[in-house]
Structure formats: structure tokens, C-alpha cells
C-alpha positions as CSV (number, residue, x, y, z in Angstrom):
1,M,-20.6,24.0,28.1
2,R,-17.3,22.7,29.2
3,I,-17.6,19.7,27.1
4,T,-18.4,21.6,23.9
5,R,-15.3,23.8,24.4
6,T,-13.2,20.6,25.1
7,L,-14.4,18.9,21.8
8,S,-13.8,22.1,19.9
9,A,-10.4,22.4,21.0
10,A,-9.6,18.7,20.2
11,V,-11.0,19.0,16.6
12,L,-8.9,22.1,16.2
13,L,-5.7,20.4,17.2
14,L,-6.5,17.5,14.9
15,G,-7.0,19.8,12.0
16,L,-3.7,21.6,12.7
17,A,-1.7,18.2,12.6
18,A,-3.4,16.6,9.6
19,T,-2.8,19.9,7.4
20,P,1.1,19.4,7.3
21,A,0.9,15.4,7.0
22,A,-1.3,15.6,3.9
23,A,0.8,18.2,2.3
24,D,4.0,15.8,2.9
25,S,2.0,13.0,1.2
26,S,2.2,14.4,-2.3
27,P,4.6,13.2,-4.7
28,S,7.8,15.3,-5.4
29,A,7.5,16.3,-8.9
30,D,8.8,19.6,-10.5
31,P,8.5,19.8,-14.2
32,S,10.9,22.5,-14.5
33,A,13.7,20.4,-12.9
34,D,14.0,18.3,-16.3
35,G,16.6,21.0,-17.3
36,G,19.6,19.3,-15.4
37,A,18.6,15.7,-16.1
38,P,21.0,13.3,-17.9
39,T,20.6,12.5,-21.5
40,E,22.7,9.5,-21.5
41,A,22.8,6.3,-19.2
42,G,25.8,4.5,-17.7
43,T,26.6,0.9,-18.8
44,S,27.5,-0.2,-15.0
45,F,27.0,0.8,-11.5
46,R,29.9,2.8,-11.4
47,T,29.1,4.9,-14.4
48,A,25.4,5.4,-13.5
49,A,24.1,8.5,-14.6
50,E,22.7,10.7,-11.6
51,F,19.5,12.5,-11.5
52,E,17.2,13.8,-8.9
53,Q,13.7,12.6,-7.9
54,G,11.2,14.6,-10.3
55,Q,13.3,14.7,-13.1
56,R,12.8,13.0,-16.4
57,A,16.2,11.3,-17.5
58,T,16.6,10.1,-21.2
59,A,18.8,8.0,-23.0
60,N,19.3,6.5,-26.4
61,G,20.8,2.9,-26.7
62,S,20.6,-0.3,-28.4
63,A,18.4,-3.5,-27.5
64,G,20.6,-5.7,-25.6
65,D,22.5,-2.9,-23.6
66,Y,22.4,-2.7,-19.8
67,L,21.3,1.1,-19.0
68,Y,22.1,2.4,-15.5
69,W,20.8,5.5,-13.7
70,S,21.2,6.4,-9.9
71,F,19.1,8.6,-7.7
72,P,18.8,9.5,-4.1
73,A,16.2,8.4,-1.4
74,D,15.6,9.5,2.1
75,A,14.1,8.0,5.1
76,G,10.1,8.0,5.1
77,Q,10.0,8.0,1.3
78,R,8.3,5.5,-0.9
79,P,10.0,5.8,-4.4
80,T,8.1,4.9,-7.6
81,V,10.4,4.3,-10.6
82,K,8.8,4.4,-14.0
83,A,10.6,3.6,-17.4
84,T,9.2,4.2,-20.9
85,V,11.0,2.2,-23.6
86,K,10.3,3.6,-27.4
87,L,10.8,0.8,-30.1
88,P,11.3,1.0,-33.7
89,E,8.7,0.5,-36.0
90,T,9.7,-3.2,-37.0
91,H,10.9,-5.6,-34.3
92,A,10.2,-9.0,-32.8
93,A,8.5,-9.6,-29.4
94,E,10.8,-8.2,-26.8
95,T,10.6,-8.5,-23.1
96,W,12.1,-5.6,-20.9
97,R,12.8,-5.5,-17.3
98,I,13.7,-2.7,-14.7
99,D,15.4,-3.4,-11.4
100,V,16.2,-1.1,-8.5
101,Y,19.3,-1.7,-6.2
102,D,20.1,0.1,-3.0
103,G,23.5,1.8,-2.1
104,L,24.9,-1.6,-1.2
105,R,23.9,-3.0,-4.6
106,R,21.3,-5.2,-3.1
107,R,18.4,-5.7,-5.3
108,Q,15.1,-4.3,-3.9
109,A,11.9,-6.0,-4.5
110,C,9.0,-4.1,-5.9
111,Q,5.8,-3.9,-4.0
112,Y,3.7,-3.6,-6.9
113,G,4.0,-2.4,-10.5
114,A,4.6,-3.9,-14.0
115,Q,8.4,-4.7,-13.5
116,T,8.7,-6.8,-16.6
117,R,6.5,-6.4,-19.7
118,T,6.8,-7.8,-23.3
119,A,6.1,-5.5,-26.5
120,A,4.4,-7.4,-29.2
121,P,5.8,-7.0,-32.6
122,G,5.2,-3.6,-34.1
123,T,4.4,-1.9,-30.5
124,S,5.7,1.4,-30.5
125,S,6.5,1.7,-26.8
126,L,6.1,0.2,-23.4
127,E,6.0,1.5,-19.8
128,L,7.4,-0.3,-16.6
129,A,6.9,0.6,-13.2
130,C,8.4,-0.4,-9.7
131,V,7.1,0.8,-6.3
132,L,9.7,0.3,-3.5
133,R,9.0,-0.4,0.0
134,T,9.3,2.9,2.1
135,V,12.8,3.7,2.9
136,R,13.8,3.3,6.9
137,A,16.1,5.3,8.7
138,W,17.7,2.3,10.4
139,S,17.7,-1.4,10.0
140,E,19.2,-4.6,11.3
141,P,22.4,-5.7,9.4
142,W,21.0,-8.9,8.4
143,A,17.7,-7.4,6.8
144,N,17.3,-6.3,3.3
145,D,15.4,-3.0,4.1
146,P,15.7,-0.2,1.8
147,L,18.0,2.4,3.6
148,P,18.8,6.2,2.9
149,G,21.3,6.7,0.2
150,T,21.9,6.1,-3.6
151,Y,19.4,3.8,-5.4
152,Y,20.4,2.3,-8.9
153,V,18.0,1.8,-11.7
154,R,18.9,-1.0,-14.4
155,L,17.0,-1.2,-17.6
156,T,17.5,-3.9,-20.1
157,A,15.8,-6.4,-22.5
158,V,15.8,-10.0,-21.4
159,N,15.5,-13.1,-23.4
160,L,16.1,-10.8,-26.7
161,P,16.0,-12.7,-29.9
162,T,19.0,-12.4,-32.1
163,S,17.4,-10.5,-34.7
164,D,16.6,-7.6,-32.3
165,L,20.3,-7.3,-31.0
166,G,21.6,-3.8,-31.5
167,V,18.3,-2.5,-32.5
168,P,18.1,1.2,-31.7
169,V,15.7,2.5,-28.8
170,S,15.3,5.5,-26.7
171,T,14.2,5.5,-23.0
172,E,13.0,7.6,-20.4
173,V,13.1,7.1,-16.6
174,R,11.5,9.2,-13.7
175,V,11.3,8.6,-10.0
176,D,8.8,10.3,-7.5
177,S,8.3,9.5,-3.9
178,K,5.4,9.7,-1.5
179,D,6.3,10.8,1.9
180,I,4.8,8.4,4.4
181,G,6.1,10.1,7.4
182,G,5.8,8.9,11.1
183,A,3.9,5.6,10.2
184,A,7.5,4.4,8.9
185,A,9.4,6.0,11.7
186,V,12.0,3.9,13.7
187,D,14.0,4.8,16.8
188,G,17.4,4.7,15.2
189,S,19.3,6.2,12.0
190,L,22.5,5.5,10.0
191,A,25.7,7.3,10.9
192,E,26.0,8.2,7.0
193,P,23.6,7.4,4.1
194,L,24.6,4.7,2.1
195,V,26.3,6.7,-0.8
196,P,29.1,5.2,-2.5
197,G,32.7,6.8,-2.9
198,V,33.7,8.1,-6.3
199,A,37.0,8.0,-7.7
200,M,37.7,11.8,-7.5
201,K,39.4,14.4,-5.2
202,S,38.2,17.3,-3.5
203,P,39.6,20.9,-4.3
204,A,41.7,20.5,-1.1
205,D,43.5,17.6,-2.6
206,E,44.2,19.6,-5.7
207,E,45.8,22.1,-3.4
208,G,47.8,19.8,-1.5
209,S,46.0,20.3,1.8
210,G,45.3,16.7,2.5
211,G,41.5,16.7,1.9
212,G,39.8,13.1,1.7
213,T,37.9,11.3,-1.0
214,V,34.5,13.1,-1.5
215,L,31.2,11.2,-1.9
216,S,29.0,11.3,-4.9
217,A,27.3,14.8,-5.1
218,I,23.8,13.2,-5.4
219,E,21.6,13.9,-2.5
220,P,18.1,15.1,-1.8
221,E,17.5,18.8,-2.5
222,D,17.0,19.5,1.2
223,G,19.8,17.4,2.4
224,W,19.8,14.0,4.2
225,S,17.3,13.7,7.1
226,S,18.7,13.1,10.8
227,G,16.3,10.5,11.3
228,W,14.9,11.3,14.7
229,W,12.1,13.6,13.9
230,S,8.9,12.7,12.2
231,D,5.2,13.7,12.6
232,R,4.8,10.8,14.8
233,W,6.1,13.2,17.6
234,V,3.3,15.6,16.6
235,W,0.5,12.9,17.1
236,T,2.0,11.7,20.2
237,G,1.7,15.4,21.6
238,I,-1.7,15.6,20.3
239,G,-2.6,12.2,21.9
240,G,-1.4,13.5,25.3
241,V,-3.5,16.6,25.0
242,L,-6.5,14.7,24.1
243,A,-5.9,12.4,26.9
244,A,-5.7,15.2,29.4
245,L,-8.9,17.0,28.0
246,A,-10.7,13.7,28.3
247,G,-9.7,13.4,32.1
248,I,-10.8,16.9,32.7
249,G,-14.1,16.4,30.8
250,G,-14.7,13.2,32.6
251,Y,-14.0,15.0,36.1
252,A,-16.4,17.7,35.2
253,L,-19.2,15.2,34.5
254,T,-18.7,13.0,37.7
255,R,-18.0,15.5,40.4
256,G,-21.4,16.9,40.7
257,S,-22.3,20.2,42.3
258,G,-20.1,19.8,45.4
259,R,-23.2,19.7,47.7
260,P,-25.4,16.8,49.0
261,S,-28.3,16.2,47.0
262,R,-30.6,16.1,50.3
263,V,-30.2,18.1,53.4
264,P,-31.0,16.0,56.5
265,P,-33.6,17.3,58.8
266,A,-32.5,19.3,61.9
267,A,-32.7,17.4,65.1
């Protein structure tokens, strides 16, 4: 009877812990958030158009242009960048490429996805995708791990034939993330996210109060995480509880009734 109660309590604890973890693993997508998405792209890192994850940024341009956007990514997220290029009816074979850079402008490798694709003549559109590695809360200075902060998306055509230079195109870019949680947690965090400074002043500067340069306004909806909390703590606590319950169950099985099985005969 005691063993049954012990197992029931363990299953209940596992269910309570798995529920929030499963909810956190869903991609962050909010179709209603497209209202504030940019409709133009930048032409360099400094002029990259900012948008939030879950939004669909659009831009019109010309084949041969470099189109730049930027978005925030926090620790524990695994961003997936998707781009759609709509081409005119008449064009030669075109190869398009999507690249992602972190806040230090280091190019980040894609785990998988069609990062480069070629549109055959007459193809109306093509889709590109890049699934990044999980963003870490902290990393060694020499490592190229993705860290919390601003990420840049660059979309362009490569090896473009001369006949297609300047051909008008329309583009869409969207970023969604999967929350990996405690599986990617580390024992450290950055002092500040890798968000570049911008050439603008805060209201305090305008009033002559001596305020400092402000960072880019782009950041996750719930703010940057502190880096120390993750569901790893929950699973660690559950592991401790299960170990204690297993010890109690083992003791209950092995201690017996507390009386000798045979009574010695009287002298």
C-alpha cells in the first residue's frame, strides 16, 4: 500500500513538471503582431529594420540589393529564420541566400534548413530557412556560440546574371523560436545582452540632464532573462524528491515486521 502511494506521488510530480515544459516548447507566433512589422529593409547592419519574433516583415527591393533586418533572441531560444522571395514572371536562374549574424556581427551557422536555393527561370517564388543553434546565456570569449542580444538577417542574390540586375522583387521574413529550456542551461550569464548602441540620445540628453546613449529599443516582449533560472531547477528538485521516496520505499520493503520470525523455545 505504501509503495502504491509512493508511485502515485511520483507520477503526479512528473506530470506537474512536464506541463509547463511542454507549454514552453511551442513556437512564439502571434498573427496579430504583424501590425507593427516593418515594410522596408535596411541596406546595412546599421540600418537594419527591426522586428519582433512572430512578426512578418516585408520589403520591396531589386535583385542584387543587400536587405537587412534585425530581431532579438534570448537565452534558451532556438530561432528559425524563414524568408520568401517573390520574383517577376520573366527572369533567369537566380540563386538567393540568407545569412544570420549575432550582435557582434559574427556569422552564425545554420543547424539545418535551405539556406541557399536557386530559382529556375519562370519560378514565381522561393523559400529559404535557417535554424540556428540554441542561444546560450554565457560562453567562453573564444567560442562562436550564439548569445542573447540582437541578431541580423541578410538576404541577397548571389552569382546573379547581369540580365537580372535591378529586377524588382518582394520579400517576406519571419522568425519563430522554440524554447529549449533547462536542456541548454549553463551556470553563467552575460552582464548585458549583445545589443548594439545607436546614434541617438535619450530624453534626458535633450533636456540637458546628462543622460547617456541609449541602446536599440528592440528586445523580447518579456524583457531579457536573468540567465540563472530554468526548468532544470524544477527537474533537479523532482529528482531529489523521487530519490527520497525511493529510499523510503526501499526501507519499508526491507525492514520487515520488526519481530523475529522464529521464537526460541523456553529454557
